[in-house]
C-alpha positions, 0 to 999 in steps of 0.5 A: 059621176060619183055614187053619191053626188056632192061628195068629193076629195081633193089632194092638193099642195096647200100654202096654208093647211090651216086656212079658213078658205082654200083657193085652188087653181086649175086642179086636175080631175079624175073619178068623177071629179069634174062634176064638183060644184058649189054646195058639195062637200069636199075632204081636203088632203094636203098632198104628201107630194108637196110635204103635206100630211094627208087629210086636214079638213072637211069643207063645202065648195063655194065656187067651182069653175071649169078651166076652158080647154086650150086650143090645139090640145086634143086630149086633156085631163079636165081641170077646175078652179075651186074655192072651199070654206073649211067647216071641220079639222081632221082629228086623226091622221089619214094619208098615204102611210095609213092607206097604203096597206089597202091595196086589194083593189077588189075588197070594196073597203072605203080605205082601198077606194081612197088609196086607189084614187089618190095613190095609184097615180100620185098626182094631185087631183079632185076625185068623186067619193062613194057613199062609203068613202064619204062615210069613212072620211066623216069618222076622221072629224 
């Protein structure tokens, strides 16, 4: 579970990064991301894996529903369907290029937390955030 319940980040391929609402289906979760729920704050990253630029928006979760496990699969990463209403647009760039230099995994910096959670394994995902990482991201708006 994240250090600050209710603060999450999602990196996903977005059909329209300027949309007022993001409806994201079957999103992989890691680092406490499976606990995302309606009312939580989410920082939305347009995935560089799909040609995106990184942080694009902050929003509030209006719906979150776990994807039921498929029968016959013993071990799987939990996934959720999530709908996010945009409340603010990022004012400065923050993506792989800006976070890559922060790779000392033990330095405790919010930039390092984001680099670790999003880019150590570059798959798209929802992650829980610490208080420091959420405060750092708030500075981008």
